[in-house]
ZAVOVEX-620338 format. One record per atom (N, C-alpha, C, O, CB): x, y, z; residue in one letter. Coordinates in Angstrom, 3 decimals. Last residue first. Glycine has a CB too. Layout:
{u = X, v = Y, w = Z, residu = A}
...
This chain:
{u = -15.423, v = 9.083, w = 15.585, residu = X}
{u = -15.321, v = 9.228, w = 17.361, residu = X}
{u = -15.640, v = 10.760, w = 17.301, residu = X}
{u = -15.698, v = 11.420, w = 18.339, residu = X}
{u = -13.499, v = 8.810, w = 18.285, residu = X}
{u = -15.350, v = 9.041, w = 12.874, residu = X}
{u = -16.518, v = 8.619, w = 13.746, residu = X}
{u = -16.319, v = 8.663, w = 15.236, residu = X}
{u = -17.183, v = 8.219, w = 15.992, residu = X}
{u = -16.901, v = 7.241, w = 13.416, residu = X}
{u = -13.316, v = 10.414, w = 12.152, residu = X}
{u = -14.326, v = 11.285, w = 12.044, residu = X}
{u = -15.822, v = 10.272, w = 12.738, residu = X}
{u = -16.950, v = 10.698, w = 12.989, residu = X}
{u = -14.380, v = 11.825, w = 10.252, residu = X}
{u = -11.372, v = 8.535, w = 12.296, residu = X}
{u = -11.342, v = 9.564, w = 13.371, residu = X}
{u = -12.441, v = 10.229, w = 13.265, residu = X}
{u = -12.769, v = 10.787, w = 14.312, residu = X}
{u = -10.249, v = 10.477, w = 13.368, residu = X}
{u = -11.064, v = 7.081, w = 9.893, residu = X}
{u = -11.858, v = 6.853, w = 11.096, residu = X}
{u = -12.079, v = 7.458, w = 12.532, residu = X}
{u = -12.700, v = 7.048, w = 13.512, residu = X}
{u = -11.575, v = 5.887, w = 11.312, residu = X}
{u = -9.322, v = 8.207, w = 8.578, residu = X}
{u = -10.837, v = 8.169, w = 8.096, residu = X}
{u = -11.777, v = 8.014, w = 9.241, residu = X}
{u = -12.848, v = 8.568, w = 9.487, residu = X}
{u = -11.120, v = 6.955, w = 7.087, residu = X}
{u = -7.258, v = 7.728, w = 10.715, residu = X}
{u = -7.096, v = 8.222, w = 9.122, residu = X}
{u = -8.826, v = 8.666, w = 9.385, residu = X}
{u = -9.292, v = 9.346, w = 10.299, residu = X}
{u = -6.556, v = 6.682, w = 7.536, residu = X}
{u = -5.747, v = 6.756, w = 13.516, residu = X}
{u = -7.110, v = 6.531, w = 12.700, residu = X}
{u = -7.650, v = 6.591, w = 11.671, residu = X}
{u = -8.508, v = 5.757, w = 11.381, residu = X}
{u = -7.755, v = 6.931, w = 12.911, residu = X}
{u = -3.358, v = 8.533, w = 13.259, residu = X}
{u = -3.410, v = 7.003, w = 12.766, residu = X}
{u = -4.840, v = 6.389, w = 12.447, residu = X}
{u = -5.109, v = 5.718, w = 11.450, residu = X}
{u = -2.776, v = 6.064, w = 13.916, residu = X}
{u = -3.215, v = 11.279, w = 11.566, residu = X}
{u = -4.031, v = 10.716, w = 12.818, residu = X}
{u = -3.854, v = 9.276, w = 12.320, residu = X}
{u = -4.148, v = 8.903, w = 11.184, residu = X}
{u = -5.804, v = 11.283, w = 13.054, residu = X}
{u = -3.292, v = 13.300, w = 9.583, residu = X}
{u = -2.371, v = 13.169, w = 10.475, residu = X}
{u = -2.839, v = 12.254, w = 11.562, residu = X}
{u = -2.753, v = 12.783, w = 12.670, residu = X}
{u = -1.987, v = 14.415, w = 10.921, residu = X}
{u = -5.364, v = 13.550, w = 7.616, residu = X}
{u = -5.644, v = 13.749, w = 8.660, residu = X}
{u = -4.526, v = 13.664, w = 9.730, residu = X}
{u = -4.884, v = 13.992, w = 10.861, residu = X}
{u = -6.583, v = 13.053, w = 8.791, residu = X}
{u = -3.760, v = 12.744, w = 5.297, residu = X}
{u = -4.674, v = 13.671, w = 4.979, residu = X}
{u = -5.103, v = 14.472, w = 6.710, residu = X}
{u = -5.121, v = 15.687, w = 6.905, residu = X}
{u = -6.044, v = 12.763, w = 4.058, residu = X}
{u = -2.583, v = 9.844, w = 5.949, residu = X}
{u = -2.044, v = 11.172, w = 5.621, residu = X}
{u = -2.396, v = 12.591, w = 5.352, residu = X}
{u = -1.563, v = 13.486, w = 5.203, residu = X}
{u = -1.610, v = 11.008, w = 4.862, residu = X}
{u = -5.101, v = 8.966, w = 6.466, residu = X}
{u = -4.169, v = 8.674, w = 7.539, residu = X}
{u = -3.030, v = 10.103, w = 7.074, residu = X}
{u = -2.794, v = 11.090, w = 7.770, residu = X}
{u = -3.440, v = 6.771, w = 7.430, residu = X}
{u = -6.235, v = 8.762, w = 3.922, residu = X}
{u = -6.865, v = 9.231, w = 4.876, residu = X}
{u = -5.947, v = 9.339, w = 6.069, residu = X}
{u = -6.431, v = 10.199, w = 6.804, residu = X}
{u = -7.985, v = 8.490, w = 5.062, residu = X}
{u = -3.884, v = 6.942, w = 2.426, residu = X}
{u = -4.409, v = 8.641, w = 1.965, residu = X}
{u = -4.998, v = 9.316, w = 3.062, residu = X}
{u = -4.506, v = 10.406, w = 3.357, residu = X}
{u = -5.657, v = 8.746, w = 0.734, residu = X}
{u = -4.319, v = 4.604, w = 3.794, residu = X}
{u = -3.050, v = 5.387, w = 3.818, residu = X}
{u = -3.551, v = 6.720, w = 3.517, residu = X}
{u = -3.611, v = 7.568, w = 4.407, residu = X}
{u = -1.903, v = 4.895, w = 2.779, residu = X}
{u = -7.060, v = 3.931, w = 2.671, residu = X}
{u = -6.669, v = 4.532, w = 4.451, residu = X}
{u = -5.537, v = 4.902, w = 4.444, residu = X}
{u = -5.422, v = 5.820, w = 5.256, residu = X}
{u = -6.673, v = 3.497, w = 5.778, residu = X}
{u = -7.104, v = 3.720, w = 0.383, residu = X}
{u = -7.731, v = 4.891, w = 0.537, residu = X}
{u = -7.467, v = 5.197, w = 2.088, residu = X}
{u = -7.589, v = 6.287, w = 2.647, residu = X}
{u = -9.261, v = 4.800, w = 0.077, residu = X}
{u = -5.413, v = 1.517, w = 0.348, residu = X}
{u = -4.553, v = 2.815, w = -0.200, residu = X}
{u = -5.401, v = 3.748, w = 0.244, residu = X}
{u = -4.839, v = 4.782, w = 0.605, residu = X}
{u = -4.240, v = 3.001, w = -1.860, residu = X}
{u = -6.792, v = -0.304, w = 1.311, residu = X}
{u = -5.863, v = -0.093, w = 2.287, residu = X}
{u = -4.899, v = 1.306, w = 1.384, residu = X}
{u = -3.906, v = 1.875, w = 1.838, residu = X}
{u = -4.949, v = -1.766, w = 2.690, residu = X}
{u = -8.810, v = -0.296, w = -0.888, residu = X}
{u = -8.800, v = 0.040, w = 0.404, residu = X}
{u = -8.224, v = 0.529, w = 1.446, residu = X}
{u = -8.626, v = 1.353, w = 2.268, residu = X}
{u = -8.942, v = -0.461, w = 0.684, residu = X}
{u = -7.232, v = -1.451, w = -2.834, residu = X}
{u = -7.922, v = -0.270, w = -2.923, residu = X}
{u = -8.038, v = 0.419, w = -1.642, residu = X}
{u = -7.493, v = 1.485, w = -1.354, residu = X}
{u = -9.169, v = -0.492, w = -3.468, residu = X}
{u = -6.255, v = -4.175, w = -1.596, residu = X}
{u = -5.364, v = -3.199, w = -2.024, residu = X}
{u = -5.812, v = -1.986, w = -1.826, residu = X}
{u = -5.279, v = -1.257, w = -0.989, residu = X}
{u = -5.031, v = -3.309, w = -3.258, residu = X}
{u = -8.886, v = -4.938, w = -1.477, residu = X}
{u = -8.386, v = -4.626, w = -0.366, residu = X}
{u = -7.047, v = -4.159, w = -0.639, residu = X}
{u = -6.594, v = -3.599, w = 0.359, residu = X}
{u = -8.474, v = -5.647, w = 0.520, residu = X}
{u = -9.192, v = -5.348, w = -4.324, residu = X}
{u = -10.020, v = -5.025, w = -3.372, residu = X}
{u = -9.339, v = -4.467, w = -2.128, residu = X}
{u = -9.417, v = -3.245, w = -2.001, residu = X}
{u = -10.782, v = -6.120, w = -3.105, residu = X}
{u = -7.272, v = -7.277, w = -4.673, residu = X}
{u = -7.146, v = -6.065, w = -5.421, residu = X}
{u = -8.102, v = -4.779, w = -4.642, residu = X}
{u = -7.762, v = -3.609, w = -4.464, residu = X}
{u = -7.668, v = -6.433, w = -7.036, residu = X}
{u = -8.028, v = -9.480, w = -2.992, residu = X}
{u = -6.911, v = -8.642, w = -3.212, residu = X}
{u = -6.628, v = -7.367, w = -3.752, residu = X}
{u = -5.837, v = -6.542, w = -3.294, residu = X}
{u = -6.329, v = -9.171, w = -3.738, residu = X}
{u = -10.604, v = -10.092, w = -4.512, residu = X}
{u = -10.436, v = -9.782, w = -3.355, residu = X}
{u = -8.955, v = -9.185, w = -2.508, residu = X}
{u = -9.017, v = -8.509, w = -1.481, residu = X}
{u = -10.892, v = -10.846, w = -2.947, residu = X}
{u = -9.152, v = -11.149, w = -7.088, residu = X}
{u = -10.049, v = -9.929, w = -6.994, residu = X}
{u = -10.242, v = -9.366, w = -5.579, residu = X}
{u = -10.045, v = -8.159, w = -5.442, residu = X}
{u = -11.429, v = -10.270, w = -7.547, residu = X}
{u = -7.703, v = -13.030, w = -6.081, residu = X}
{u = -7.068, v = -11.793, w = -6.795, residu = X}
{u = -8.089, v = -10.760, w = -6.871, residu = X}
{u = -7.815, v = -9.570, w = -6.712, residu = X}
{u = -6.529, v = -12.101, w = -8.278, residu = X}
{u = -9.502, v = -15.035, w = -5.795, residu = X}
{u = -8.473, v = -14.251, w = -4.347, residu = X}
{u = -7.707, v = -13.361, w = -5.138, residu = X}
{u = -6.808, v = -12.876, w = -4.451, residu = X}
{u = -7.190, v = -15.409, w = -3.281, residu = X}
{u = -10.851, v = -15.529, w = -8.156, residu = X}
{u = -11.675, v = -15.182, w = -6.745, residu = X}
{u = -10.673, v = -14.299, w = -5.399, residu = X}
{u = -10.936, v = -13.449, w = -4.548, residu = X}
{u = -12.230, v = -16.933, w = -6.045, residu = X}
{u = -8.831, v = -16.715, w = -9.371, residu = X}
{u = -9.440, v = -15.037, w = -10.149, residu = X}
{u = -10.156, v = -14.605, w = -8.432, residu = X}
{u = -9.932, v = -13.588, w = -7.775, residu = X}
{u = -11.273, v = -15.250, w = -12.066, residu = X}
{u = -6.458, v = -18.151, w = -7.536, residu = X}
{u = -7.702, v = -18.107, w = -8.076, residu = X}
{u = -8.107, v = -16.751, w = -8.838, residu = X}
{u = -7.399, v = -15.758, w = -8.672, residu = X}
{u = -8.597, v = -18.391, w = -6.996, residu = X}
{u = -3.962, v = -17.472, w = -6.627, residu = X}
{u = -4.072, v = -18.878, w = -7.407, residu = X}
{u = -5.296, v = -18.785, w = -8.174, residu = X}
{u = -5.336, v = -19.229, w = -9.322, residu = X}
{u = -4.144, v = -20.236, w = -6.426, residu = X}
{u = -1.769, v = -14.543, w = -6.561, residu = X}
{u = -3.302, v = -15.087, w = -6.264, residu = X}
{u = -3.445, v = -16.187, w = -6.972, residu = X}
{u = -3.056, v = -16.058, w = -8.133, residu = X}
{u = -4.511, v = -14.144, w = -6.649, residu = X}
{u = 0.539, v = -13.403, w = -7.460, residu = X}
{u = 0.483, v = -14.644, w = -6.555, residu = X}
{u = -0.859, v = -15.393, w = -6.021, residu = X}
{u = -0.986, v = -16.412, w = -5.342, residu = X}
{u = 1.169, v = -14.255, w = -5.383, residu = X}
{u = -0.093, v = -11.321, w = -9.135, residu = X}
{u = 0.805, v = -12.367, w = -9.600, residu = X}
{u = 0.378, v = -13.678, w = -8.891, residu = X}
{u = -0.009, v = -14.713, w = -9.433, residu = X}
{u = 2.333, v = -11.996, w = -9.300, residu = X}
{u = -1.913, v = -9.051, w = -8.133, residu = X}
{u = -1.185, v = -9.300, w = -9.672, residu = X}
{u = -0.419, v = -10.595, w = -10.046, residu = X}
{u = -0.166, v = -10.851, w = -11.224, residu = X}
{u = -0.078, v = -8.214, w = -9.905, residu = X}
{u = -2.620, v = -9.759, w = -5.806, residu = X}
{u = -3.380, v = -9.173, w = -6.721, residu = X}
{u = -3.254, v = -9.755, w = -8.135, residu = X}
{u = -3.929, v = -10.455, w = -8.890, residu = X}
{u = -3.087, v = -7.832, w = -6.691, residu = X}
{u = -0.212, v = -10.136, w = -4.399, residu = X}
{u = -1.437, v = -11.480, w = -4.576, residu = X}
{u = -2.394, v = -11.122, w = -5.725, residu = X}
{u = -2.888, v = -11.967, w = -6.472, residu = X}
{u = -2.552, v = -11.715, w = -3.051, residu = X}
{u = 0.820, v = -7.808, w = -4.428, residu = X}
{u = 1.180, v = -9.008, w = -5.335, residu = X}
{u = 0.325, v = -10.121, w = -5.601, residu = X}
{u = 0.163, v = -10.810, w = -6.608, residu = X}
{u = 2.250, v = -9.597, w = -4.875, residu = X}
{u = -0.998, v = -5.842, w = -3.437, residu = X}
{u = -0.913, v = -5.888, w = -4.924, residu = X}
{u = -0.098, v = -7.182, w = -5.032, residu = X}
{u = -0.478, v = -7.784, w = -6.035, residu = X}
{u = -0.187, v = -4.514, w = -5.667, residu = X}
{u = -0.941, v = -6.964, w = -0.475, residu = X}
{u = -2.134, v = -7.307, w = -1.232, residu = X}
{u = -2.039, v = -7.139, w = -2.925, residu = X}
{u = -2.657, v = -7.877, w = -3.692, residu = X}
{u = -3.276, v = -6.372, w = -0.649, residu = X}
{u = 1.915, v = -6.060, w = 0.140, residu = X}
{u = 1.236, v = -7.911, w = -0.030, residu = X}
{u = -0.146, v = -7.653, w = -1.119, residu = X}
{u = -0.262, v = -8.082, w = -2.267, residu = X}
{u = 0.397, v = -8.808, w = 2.055, residu = X}
{u = 1.621, v = -3.490, w = -0.413, residu = X}
{u = 2.459, v = -4.114, w = -1.054, residu = X}
{u = 2.114, v = -5.622, w = -1.336, residu = X}
{u = 2.033, v = -6.239, w = -2.398, residu = X}
{u = 3.584, v = -3.919, w = -0.405, residu = X}
{u = -0.460, v = -2.965, w = 1.853, residu = X}
{u = -0.819, v = -2.653, w = 0.357, residu = X}
{u = 0.108, v = -3.223, w = -0.525, residu = X}
{u = -0.413, v = -3.568, w = -1.585, residu = X}
{u = -0.867, v = -1.175, w = 0.034, residu = X}
{u = 1.155, v = -3.587, w = 3.784, residu = X}
{u = -0.077, v = -4.560, w = 3.478, residu = X}
{u = -0.233, v = -4.242, w = 1.951, residu = X}
{u = -0.151, v = -5.062, w = 1.037, residu = X}
{u = -1.615, v = -4.216, w = 4.446, residu = X}
{u = 3.058, v = -1.646, w = 4.004, residu = X}
{u = 3.079, v = -2.903, w = 3.653, residu = X}
{u = 2.113, v = -3.930, w = 2.953, residu = X}
{u = 2.229, v = -4.720, w = 2.016, residu = X}
{u = 3.312, v = -3.267, w = 4.551, residu = X}
{u = 1.496, v = 0.637, w = 4.421, residu = X}
{u = 2.021, v = 0.425, w = 3.193, residu = X}
{u = 2.206, v = -0.766, w = 2.664, residu = X}
{u = 1.876, v = -1.159, w = 1.545, residu = X}
{u = 3.006, v = 0.918, w = 3.123, residu = X}
{u = 0.607, v = 0.481, w = 7.239, residu = X}
{u = -0.387, v = -0.053, w = 5.688, residu = X}
{u = 0.029, v = -0.068, w = 4.515, residu = X}
{u = -0.599, v = -0.553, w = 3.574, residu = X}
{u = -1.528, v = 0.707, w = 5.303, residu = X}
{u = 3.176, v = 0.909, w = 7.772, residu = X}
{u = 2.678, v = -0.875, w = 8.309, residu = X}
{u = 1.613, v = -0.976, w = 7.283, residu = X}
{u = 1.466, v = -1.962, w = 6.561, residu = X}
{u = 1.873, v = -1.204, w = 10.249, residu = X}
{u = 3.499, v = 3.160, w = 7.064, residu = X}
{u = 4.180, v = 2.118, w = 6.837, residu = X}
{u = 3.785, v = 0.813, w = 6.941, residu = X}
{u = 4.078, v = -0.162, w = 6.248, residu = X}
{u = 5.015, v = 2.220, w = 7.410, residu = X}
{u = 1.240, v = 4.421, w = 8.804, residu = X}
{u = 1.244, v = 4.414, w = 7.044, residu = X}
{u = 1.999, v = 3.769, w = 6.858, residu = X}
{u = 1.463, v = 3.068, w = 6.000, residu = X}
{u = 1.499, v = 5.533, w = 6.144, residu = X}
{u = 1.699, v = 3.920, w = 11.269, residu = X}
{u = 0.410, v = 3.497, w = 10.735, residu = X}
{u = 0.631, v = 3.167, w = 9.113, residu = X}
{u = 0.356, v = 2.176, w = 8.438, residu = X}
{u = -0.740, v = 4.722, w = 11.005, residu = X}
{u = 3.930, v = 5.639, w = 11.490, residu = X}
{u = 3.714, v = 4.196, w = 11.854, residu = X}
{u = 2.847, v = 3.436, w = 11.064, residu = X}
{u = 3.160, v = 2.497, w = 10.331, residu = X}
{u = 3.234, v = 4.071, w = 13.120, residu = X}
{u = 2.629, v = 7.917, w = 11.355, residu = X}
{u = 3.458, v = 7.650, w = 10.142, residu = X}
{u = 3.794, v = 6.217, w = 10.245, residu = X}
{u = 3.947, v = 5.565, w = 9.213, residu = X}
{u = 4.777, v = 8.562, w = 10.036, residu = X}
{u = 1.054, v = 8.340, w = 13.586, residu = X}
{u = 0.245, v = 8.448, w = 12.180, residu = X}
{u = 1.232, v = 8.023, w = 11.352, residu = X}
{u = 0.727, v = 7.622, w = 10.303, residu = X}
{u = -0.347, v = 9.938, w = 11.692, residu = X}
{u = 2.077, v = 6.839, w = 16.418, residu = X}
{u = 2.382, v = 7.892, w = 15.623, residu = X}
{u = 1.721, v = 7.407, w = 14.124, residu = X}
{u = 1.886, v = 6.285, w = 13.646, residu = X}
{u = 4.058, v = 8.179, w = 15.663, residu = X}
{u = 3.383, v = 5.896, w = 19.106, residu = X}
{u = 2.338, v = 5.818, w = 18.328, residu = X}
{u = 1.895, v = 6.881, w = 17.803, residu = X}
{u = 1.383, v = 7.802, w = 18.440, residu = X}
{u = 1.479, v = 5.319, w = 18.837, residu = X}
{u = 6.879, v = 4.708, w = 18.432, residu = X}
{u = 6.156, v = 5.590, w = 19.010, residu = X}
{u = 4.307, v = 5.340, w = 18.216, residu = X}
{u = 4.066, v = 4.793, w = 17.140, residu = X}
{u = 7.069, v = 7.184, w = 18.712, residu = X}
{u = 7.826, v = 2.502, w = 16.594, residu = X}
{u = 7.526, v = 2.040, w = 18.341, residu = X}
{u = 6.931, v = 3.190, w = 19.020, residu = X}
{u = 6.436, v = 2.966, w = 20.125, residu = X}
{u = 9.031, v = 1.642, w = 19.327, residu = X}
{u = 10.022, v = 4.239, w = 14.974, residu = X}
{u = 9.346, v = 3.067, w = 14.924, residu = X}
{u = 8.926, v = 2.719, w = 16.428, residu = X}
{u = 9.763, v = 2.695, w = 17.330, residu = X}
{u = 10.226, v = 1.986, w = 14.233, residu = X}
{u = 10.560, v = 7.719, w = 15.092, residu = X}
{u = 11.265, v = 6.207, w = 15.008, residu = X}
{u = 9.857, v = 5.373, w = 15.231, residu = X}
{u = 8.805, v = 5.885, w = 15.611, residu = X}
{u = 12.663, v = 5.822, w = 16.423, residu = X}
{u = 10.973, v = 10.517, w = 13.709, residu = X}
{u = 9.968, v = 10.006, w = 14.118, residu = X}
{u = 10.515, v = 8.381, w = 14.106, residu = X}
{u = 10.869, v = 7.907, w = 13.026, residu = X}
{u = 8.711, v = 10.471, w = 13.242, residu = X}
{u = 12.050, v = 13.412, w = 12.352, residu = X}
{u = 12.528, v = 12.592, w = 13.625, residu = X}
{u = 11.460, v = 11.629, w = 14.432, residu = X}
{u = 11.125, v = 11.884, w = 15.589, residu = X}
{u = 13.047, v = 13.664, w = 14.690, residu = X}
{u = 11.236, v = 13.945, w = 10.382, residu = X}
{u = 10.208, v = 14.592, w = 11.293, residu = X}
{u = 10.991, v = 13.806, w = 12.478, residu = X}
{u = 10.394, v = 13.644, w = 13.542, residu = X}
{u = 8.338, v = 14.258, w = 10.994, residu = X}
{u = 13.147, v = 12.593, w = 8.408, residu = X}
{u = 13.125, v = 14.312, w = 8.311, residu = X}
{u = 12.205, v = 14.924, w = 9.516, residu = X}
{u = 12.263, v = 16.132, w = 9.749, residu = X}
{u = 12.369, v = 14.890, w = 6.691, residu = X}
{u = 12.874, v = 10.085, w = 8.980, residu = X}
{u = 14.324, v = 10.823, w = 9.145, residu = X}
{u = 13.963, v = 12.252, w = 9.502, residu = X}
{u = 14.302, v = 12.911, w = 10.484, residu = X}
{u = 15.326, v = 10.807, w = 7.684, residu = X}
{u = 9.992, v = 9.626, w = 7.779, residu = X}
{u = 10.477, v = 9.284, w = 9.172, residu = X}
{u = 11.519, v = 9.874, w = 9.607, residu = X}
{u = 11.367, v = 10.343, w = 10.735, residu = X}
{u = 10.754, v = 8.048, w = 9.355, residu = X}
{u = 10.749, v = 10.325, w = 5.116, residu = X}
{u = 9.799, v = 11.114, w = 6.002, residu = X}
{u = 9.997, v = 11.311, w = 7.450, residu = X}
{u = 10.118, v = 12.320, w = 8.144, residu = X}
{u = 8.588, v = 10.553, w = 5.923, residu = X}
{u = 12.889, v = 8.330, w = 4.367, residu = X}
{u = 12.715, v = 9.935, w = 4.395, residu = X}
{u = 12.162, v = 10.639, w = 5.450, residu = X}
{u = 12.684, v = 11.297, w = 6.350, residu = X}
{u = 11.940, v = 10.368, w = 3.395, residu = X}
{u = 10.679, v = 6.165, w = 5.038, residu = X}
{u = 11.991, v = 6.152, w = 5.685, residu = X}
{u = 12.493, v = 7.420, w = 5.533, residu = X}
{u = 12.659, v = 7.938, w = 6.637, residu = X}
{u = 12.942, v = 5.154, w = 5.161, residu = X}
{u = 8.906, v = 7.006, w = 2.760, residu = X}
{u = 8.578, v = 6.825, w = 4.205, residu = X}
{u = 9.876, v = 6.717, w = 4.953, residu = X}
{u = 9.917, v = 7.673, w = 5.727, residu = X}
{u = 7.677, v = 5.544, w = 4.463, residu = X}
{u = 10.617, v = 7.012, w = 0.506, residu = X}
{u = 9.996, v = 8.252, w = 0.882, residu = X}
{u = 9.381, v = 8.049, w = 2.485, residu = X}
{u = 9.449, v = 8.976, w = 3.292, residu = X}
{u = 8.774, v = 8.620, w = -0.288, residu = X}
{u = 11.146, v = 4.150, w = 0.385, residu = X}
{u = 12.182, v = 5.199, w = 0.283, residu = X}
{u = 11.495, v = 6.520, w = 0.798, residu = X}
{u = 12.126, v = 7.053, w = 1.711, residu = X}
{u = 12.750, v = 5.350, w = -1.270, residu = X}
{u = 8.613, v = 3.037, w = -0.040, residu = X}
{u = 9.365, v = 2.609, w = 1.192, residu = X}
{u = 10.177, v = 3.992, w = 1.205, residu = X}
{u = 9.852, v = 4.874, w = 2.001, residu = X}
{u = 10.349, v = 1.040, w = 1.076, residu = X}
{u = 7.841, v = 4.591, w = -2.317, residu = X}
{u = 7.061, v = 4.754, w = -1.402, residu = X}
{u = 7.602, v = 4.160, w = -0.132, residu = X}
{u = 7.168, v = 4.647, w = 0.911, residu = X}
{u = 5.888, v = 4.303, w = -1.786, residu = X}
{u = 10.258, v = 3.269, w = -3.983, residu = X}
{u = 10.235, v = 4.842, w = -4.104, residu = X}
{u = 9.050, v = 5.048, w = -2.937, residu = X}
{u = 9.411, v = 6.072, w = -2.358, residu = X}
{u = 9.777, v = 5.524, w = -5.887, residu = X}
{u = 9.091, v = 0.703, w = -3.941, residu = X}
{u = 10.407, v = 1.160, w = -3.542, residu = X}
{u = 10.514, v = 2.687, w = -3.455, residu = X}
{u = 11.072, v = 3.080, w = -2.431, residu = X}
{u = 11.428, v = 0.636, w = -4.504, residu = X}
{u = 7.050, v = 0.524, w = -5.239, residu = X}
{u = 7.171, v = 0.243, w = -4.116, residu = X}
{u = 8.127, v = 0.488, w = -3.392, residu = X}
{u = 8.021, v = 0.495, w = -2.166, residu = X}
{u = 7.002, v = -0.624, w = -4.043, residu = X}
{u = 7.829, v = 1.392, w = -7.756, residu = X}
{u = 6.781, v = 2.170, w = -7.443, residu = X}
{u = 7.055, v = 1.825, w = -6.007, residu = X}
{u = 7.338, v = 2.823, w = -5.344, residu = X}
{u = 5.324, v = 1.870, w = -8.129, residu = X}
{u = 9.443, v = -0.938, w = -8.686, residu = X}
{u = 9.935, v = 0.601, w = -8.402, residu = X}
{u = 9.067, v = 1.400, w = -7.672, residu = X}
{u = 9.598, v = 2.175, w = -6.876, residu = X}
{u = 10.160, v = 1.396, w = -9.643, residu = X}
{u = 7.629, v = -2.821, w = -8.647, residu = X}
{u = 8.516, v = -2.649, w = -7.826, residu = X}
{u = 9.296, v = -1.590, w = -7.672, residu = X}
{u = 9.813, v = -1.313, w = -6.589, residu = X}
{u = 9.090, v = -3.418, w = -7.913, residu = X}
{u = 5.891, v = -2.108, w = -10.878, residu = X}
{u = 5.461, v = -2.198, w = -9.228, residu = X}
{u = 6.465, v = -2.029, w = -8.700, residu = X}
{u = 6.507, v = -0.965, w = -8.082, residu = X}
{u = 4.863, v = -3.439, w = -8.586, residu = X}
{u = 7.676, v = -2.260, w = -13.065, residu = X}
{u = 7.342, v = -0.922, w = -12.343, residu = X}
{u = 6.767, v = -0.887, w = -11.090, residu = X}
{u = 6.952, v = 0.018, w = -10.275, residu = X}
{u = 6.502, v = -0.182, w = -13.053, residu = X}
{u = 7.972, v = -4.903, w = -13.668, residu = X}
{u = 8.991, v = -4.165, w = -12.875, residu = X}
{u = 8.734, v = -3.076, w = -12.369, residu = X}
{u = 9.318, v = -2.696, w = -11.355, residu = X}
{u = 9.996, v = -3.915, w = -13.456, residu = X}
{u = 5.922, v = -5.859, w = -15.139, residu = X}
{u = 6.464, v = -6.709, w = -14.140, residu = X}
{u = 7.688, v = -6.059, w = -13.309, residu = X}
{u = 8.268, v = -6.671, w = -12.412, residu = X}
{u = 6.898, v = -7.993, w = -14.834, residu = X}
{u = 5.356, v = -3.879, w = -17.015, residu = X}
{u = 4.368, v = -4.116, w = -15.932, residu = X}
{u = 4.798, v = -4.890, w = -14.767, residu = X}
{u = 4.306, v = -4.760, w = -13.647, residu = X}
{u = 3.247, v = -4.773, w = -16.450, residu = X}
{u = 7.560, v = -4.043, w = -18.503, residu = X}
{u = 7.604, v = -3.002, w = -17.725, residu = X}
{u = 6.499, v = -3.059, w = -16.619, residu = X}
{u = 6.603, v = -2.469, w = -15.543, residu = X}
{u = 7.531, v = -1.851, w = -18.550, residu = X}
{u = 7.804, v = -6.386, w = -19.850, residu = X}
{u = 9.055, v = -6.162, w = -18.712, residu = X}
{u = 8.363, v = -5.199, w = -17.882, residu = X}
{u = 8.433, v = -5.330, w = -16.660, residu = X}
{u = 10.670, v = -5.491, w = -19.308, residu = X}
{u = 4.588, v = -8.461, w = -19.708, residu = X}
{u = 5.426, v = -7.545, w = -20.397, residu = X}
{u = 6.558, v = -6.598, w = -19.249, residu = X}
{u = 6.230, v = -6.223, w = -18.123, residu = X}
{u = 4.297, v = -6.521, w = -21.269, residu = X}
{u = 2.370, v = -9.797, w = -18.670, residu = X}
{u = 3.738, v = -10.316, w = -18.861, residu = X}
{u = 4.858, v = -9.259, w = -19.396, residu = X}
{u = 6.048, v = -9.573, w = -19.363, residu = X}
{u = 3.629, v = -11.484, w = -19.863, residu = X}
{u = 0.341, v = -7.976, w = -18.933, residu = X}
{u = 0.566, v = -8.108, w = -17.880, residu = X}
{u = 1.952, v = -9.159, w = -17.608, residu = X}
{u = 2.470, v = -9.267, w = -16.497, residu = X}
{u = -0.679, v = -8.429, w = -17.396, residu = X}
{u = -0.180, v = -7.635, w = -21.396, residu = X}
{u = 0.487, v = -6.921, w = -20.861, residu = X}
{u = 1.011, v = -7.042, w = -19.645, residu = X}
{u = 1.972, v = -6.384, w = -19.246, residu = X}
{u = 0.038, v = -6.141, w = -20.949, residu = X}
{u = -1.987, v = -9.715, w = -22.249, residu = X}
{u = -0.986, v = -10.108, w = -22.256, residu = X}
{u = -0.090, v = -9.035, w = -22.030, residu = X}
{u = 1.030, v = -9.317, w = -22.455, residu = X}
{u = -0.854, v = -10.776, w = -23.214, residu = X}
{u = -5.177, v = -9.871, w = -19.716, residu = X}
{u = -4.250, v = -9.246, w = -20.538, residu = X}
{u = -2.443, v = -9.257, w = -20.931, residu = X}
{u = -1.646, v = -8.876, w = -20.073, residu = X}
{u = -4.552, v = -8.231, w = -20.128, residu = X}
{u = -7.122, v = -10.799, w = -18.118, residu = X}
{u = -6.010, v = -11.468, w = -18.546, residu = X}
{u = -5.249, v = -11.050, w = -19.858, residu = X}
{u = -4.847, v = -11.768, w = -20.773, residu = X}
{u = -6.404, v = -12.735, w = -18.646, residu = X}
{u = -8.653, v = -8.717, w = -16.943, residu = X}
{u = -8.925, v = -9.397, w = -18.164, residu = X}
{u = -8.267, v = -10.437, w = -18.974, residu = X}
{u = -8.602, v = -10.873, w = -20.076, residu = X}
{u = -9.017, v = -8.624, w = -18.846, residu = X}
{u = -7.438, v = -8.466, w = -14.585, residu = X}
{u = -8.835, v = -8.828, w = -14.688, residu = X}
{u = -9.458, v = -9.286, w = -16.103, residu = X}
{u = -10.445, v = -9.993, w = -16.307, residu = X}
{u = -9.562, v = -7.673, w = -14.221, residu = X}
{u = -5.107, v = -7.210, w = -15.321, residu = X}
{u = -5.078, v = -8.926, w = -14.419, residu = X}
{u = -6.895, v = -9.324, w = -14.519, residu = X}
{u = -7.349, v = -10.468, w = -14.506, residu = X}
{u = -4.388, v = -8.732, w = -12.028, residu = X}
């Protein structure tokens, strides 16, 4: 996207993000059922799922929906930061993720 590569319009690069997002959401639902956690409880898994939705939104703006290059770059950076936060929530099993270290 940053280099305006022709691969951005290739069938695989147009469909693969949807496949990955579907797998991630499916895994989140499966994990929710597996550990018997349901939305609305204050729990690290709820934070991960909500952050995953933000990650998907930022990704679509970065790859397709951003009108300007500035918007796309900002969305890309926000997607990276959101991904890092999701990983930290998974590692610490705490809704604050990496920010739990600050307290």
